[in-house]
C-alpha positions, 0 to 999 in steps of 0.5 A, a space after each residue: 903433759 903440758 907442753 911449753 912453747 920452747 918444748 913444741 916449737 922444735 916439734 911443730 917445726 920439726 912438722 911442718 919441714 915433714 909436710 913441707 916434704 910431702 908438699 912438695 912431692 906433689 905435682 902442682 902444688 908450688 905455693 903451698 911449698 913456698 908459704 911452707 918454708 916461709 913459715 919455716 923461714 920465719 920460725 928460725 929467725 924468730 928462734 935465733 932472734 930471741 924475741 918472746 912475742 915474735 916465737 909467740 907468733 911462729 908457734 902459732 903461725 906453724 901449729 896452724 899449718 896442715 
């Protein structure tokens, strides 16, 4: 089954939020938690705006988070 961006976008947001929780629990990982927060903020703004280009850009950025 292939997921659409509309289906997978919130899944990726949740995955990155879980990563953020993991990173926040580690000492001296503040820069990484700040980076993940910025990615999530951009994704939230893109979703709220409905701008397809920004959603696609944010979607790829979310998928690249590890």
